[in-house]
C-alpha positions in Angstrom: -18.3 -121.8 89.7 -18.3 -118.6 91.7 -17.1 -115.4 89.8 -14.8 -114.5 92.5 -12.6 -117.8 91.5 -11.8 -116.0 88.2 -9.5 -113.5 90.1 -6.5 -115.3 91.9 -5.7 -114.2 95.5 -3.3 -111.4 95.7 0.1 -112.0 97.2 1.6 -110.1 100.0 1.8 -106.3 100.1 5.5 -106.3 99.0 4.9 -108.8 96.2 2.0 -106.6 95.1 4.2 -103.5 95.1 6.6 -105.6 92.9 3.8 -106.7 90.7 2.4 -103.1 90.4 6.0 -101.9 89.2 6.2 -104.6 86.7 2.6 -103.8 85.3 3.3 -100.3 85.0 6.5 -100.4 83.2 5.5 -103.4 80.8 2.0 -101.9 80.4 3.4 -98.6 79.1 6.0 -100.5 76.9 3.1 -102.5 75.4 0.9 -99.4 74.9 4.0 -97.5 73.1 4.6 -100.8 71.0 0.8 -101.1 70.1 0.0 -97.5 69.5 1.3 -97.2 65.8 -0.6 -100.7 65.4 -3.7 -99.7 66.9 -3.8 -96.6 64.4 -4.3 -99.0 61.6 -5.1 -102.3 63.2 -6.0 -104.4 60.0 -3.0 -103.2 58.0 0.0 -102.2 60.4 2.2 -104.9 58.7 1.9 -103.3 55.3 0.0 -104.2 52.1 2.0 -107.1 51.2 1.9 -109.0 54.7 1.0 -112.6 54.8 -0.8 -112.3 58.0 -4.5 -111.8 57.7 -6.0 -108.4 58.9 -7.9 -109.9 61.7 -4.8 -111.4 63.2 -3.0 -108.0 62.9 -5.9 -106.4 64.6 -5.7 -109.0 67.6 -2.1 -108.4 68.0 -2.7 -104.7 68.1 -5.4 -104.8 70.6 -3.4 -107.3 72.7 -0.6 -105.0 72.8 -2.3 -101.6 73.2 -5.4 -103.0 75.2 -3.3 -105.5 77.1 -0.9 -102.8 78.0 -3.6 -100.5 79.3 -5.2 -103.4 81.3 -1.8 -104.3 82.8 -1.6 -100.5 84.1 -5.0 -100.6 85.6 -4.7 -104.2 86.8 -8.1 -104.8 85.2 -9.1 -108.1 83.3 -5.4 -109.2 83.7 -6.1 -112.9 83.1 -7.6 -111.9 79.8 -5.1 -109.3 78.8 -2.2 -111.6 79.8 -3.6 -114.5 77.7 -3.7 -112.2 74.5 -0.2 -110.9 75.1 1.1 -114.5 75.8 -0.2 -115.5 72.4 1.1 -112.4 70.6 4.6 -112.7 72.0 4.4 -116.6 71.4 4.0 -115.7 67.7 6.6 -112.9 68.0 9.2 -115.7 69.4 8.4 -118.2 66.7 8.8 -115.6 64.1 12.2 -114.2 65.4 13.7 -117.5 66.6 12.4 -120.1 63.9 11.3 -118.3 60.7 13.9 -115.6 60.8 16.5 -117.6 62.7 17.7 -114.4 65.0 19.6 -115.3 68.1 18.4 -115.0 71.6 20.5 -111.6 72.1 21.9 -109.8 69.2 24.0 -106.5 68.8 22.1 -104.2 66.6 20.1 -107.0 64.8 16.8 -108.8 65.6 16.5 -111.1 68.5 13.8 -112.8 70.3 15.1 -111.9 73.8 12.3 -109.1 74.2 9.4 -111.2 72.9 10.4 -114.0 75.2 10.7 -111.7 78.3 7.3 -110.3 77.7 5.9 -113.9 77.1 7.2 -115.0 80.6 5.8 -111.8 82.1 2.6 -112.7 80.7 2.9 -116.2 82.3 3.6 -114.5 85.6 0.5 -112.3 85.5 -1.6 -115.2 84.3 -0.3 -117.5 87.1 0.3 -114.8 90.0 -2.3 -112.2 89.3 -1.9 -108.5 89.3 -1.5 -108.0 93.2 -3.3 -106.1 95.7 -3.2 -102.7 93.9 -5.3 -103.4 91.0 -8.8 -103.2 89.8 -9.1 -107.0 89.8 -8.2 -107.3 93.5 -10.7 -104.4 94.3 -13.4 -106.5 92.3 -12.4 -109.7 94.0 -12.8 -108.2 97.4 -16.2 -106.7 96.3 -17.4 -110.1 94.9 -16.2 -112.0 98.1 -18.4 -109.7 100.1 -21.5 -110.3 98.2 
């Protein structure tokens, strides 16, 4: 298997502009969500949390680091996989454990987590587009 095959071929220029905007906005949102978590990665859920510290750290890393990766368009498949699993847990927690509705007025819901999960699937299946570090690496690897 060639290393270049890890990077999906980029879509058109117009599609890549759409992906760039999607990556920038959601990447900033994830970095903001992950900022407080990355400050105390093993204990951001509090001392009584049933979630082990290592899983809290993985969630903090996937949100903050995954957001940065999406902004840069670097290691997008790996970042998207981390975000996918983090959001899958969030959807399960809100929809199943807490019984929150899809959309709520003022209360908890699983809508944001599901939207982010779907964006992660898009990034996994389509890739980051032409305007990304991954596309630049793909081009460089294809030449060699």
